C-alpha positions, 0 to 999 in steps of 0.5 A: 382918742377914738373913744372921743371920736365915738362920741362926737360922731354920734350924729352922724351915725343916729341918722344911719340908723333911723334909715335903716330901722325905718326900712324894716317890718316887724313881727306884731304878733300880741304877747304878755310880757316884752323883756328887754336884756343885756350886761353892763350897759346893755343892761341900763340901755334894757332899763331905758328900752323897757320904760320905753317901750311900755309908755309907749305902746302901753304893753307891759315890758320889763328890763332883767339882767341876762344871767338872770334869765338862765341862773333864775328862769323861774322867777321871770318866765311863767310857762302859761304866759306869751314872750317877747325877749329882746337881746342887746349886745354890742357885739353879739357874743357876750357870754350871758346872752348867748346862754340866756337865748340858748337856755330859752331856745327851745320855749314854745311860748318865746319868740326873740329879738336882736339888737346888736352892731354885729349881724353876722354873730351867734346871738343874731342866728339864735334870734327870730328877728334881728336889728344889725346896725353894722355901720355902729363899729367901735374901738372902744372898750366903754360902749359911748355910739353903740348906746344910743345908736341901739336905744334910738333903734328901740325907740324907732321900733316900739314906735312902728310896733305902736303906729304911733306918727306922732311918735316918730315925727318926734324922734326924727328930730334926735339925730340934729338934736344930739348934734347940737348936744355935742357941741356944748360940752365945753361949758362941762369943765366947770366939773371935770376940771375942778380938783374939787371936785371928787363925788358924783351922783347921777339922779334920774327917775322913770326911763331917765334912771336908766340913762342914770345909772349908764352915766355911772358907769361911764364915769366910773369905766373911763375915770374910777370916780367914786359915783353912784345913781338913784332915782330923783326923789330917792336920794333924800331917804338916806344918800343925802348924807354924803352930799357936802362942798365934794358932790357934784349932782346931775339931775336928769329932769323932766316935766314930770319931775321939774316942780319937785326937782327945785326942792331938792336943787335946793336941799342940796345946795344948802348941804355944798353940793354943786347941781347940774340940771340936764333936761327941760328946765323952766325958767324958774328951775335954778342950777349951778350948770344948766343943759336945757334940752330941746323943746321939741320933743318931749320927755320921753322921745328926748332920751338920747340928746340927754346921752352925748352930756354924760359921755362928754362928762366922762371922756373930759374928767378922764382926761383932766385926772391923766386917764387914758378913755381907750384904754380903761382899766381891768376892762375889755370890749367883750366880756366873755365866761371862762 
């Protein structure tokens, strides 16, 4: 299946992305606000990228669904502020991205950048700058290596803009770490091949909240499984009421959250839930299944290292349920408004 092959090829693809972006130069003119935008997976990518960009550069950044930029422009764009709009689209042809860029094209206080896997598209021609990862050519409907590579490209971009050599040194390790993570998928069968596990919850905070949202979408797309996502500590405020013995909770843990995550794990387990930890887990952190990420890089830079785990989880569960990940129900590779 090409979805599986595309997931497993990410390590090599990330090396190519690193080479492409490191050779690029960018407009470093200051702006007041950087808006990352996209649709579906690309919007969740925008959430991760915005939080990463603000952390690394110190510049204010937000994520906005592409449709909001032309439906509710005044909610996000002020005439007396300068903006950089970074549009994200695997195909470069998604209707809402094109419509939002065309809508804002004549504004004197806005410059634009496209991040895409197809540099010869209307989206690319509408923007002032372009990061084109043309070697990422997915056959799959669901986005896998396109998500990880566009996110990685935006991390490299933020590091270059900020002049953070220390960040770039950490990011250079990511392709090898992802390749290693791709070899750990067999352990996921404890949850993906257990018929009693019928409900999945993904928890992540900070930049990892966008990963939790994308993990939820991957599982929905490939398997049509009931699943949700929340910020880690928000989960107690109502959603924890649905936890039972049929529930799997996947927590993206970080150094900033691990103290609170252990108490959360215990609360979920008391209710019968099965808890999976993905992150820089300390020896004290206990769960039913732990995927410990590398200590070679810090939390904000190891985002892409966490991606293979939830992609493989979705793929494996699809196969177990008799679904075809290459042909997810009701979906097409590109969404175009009629």
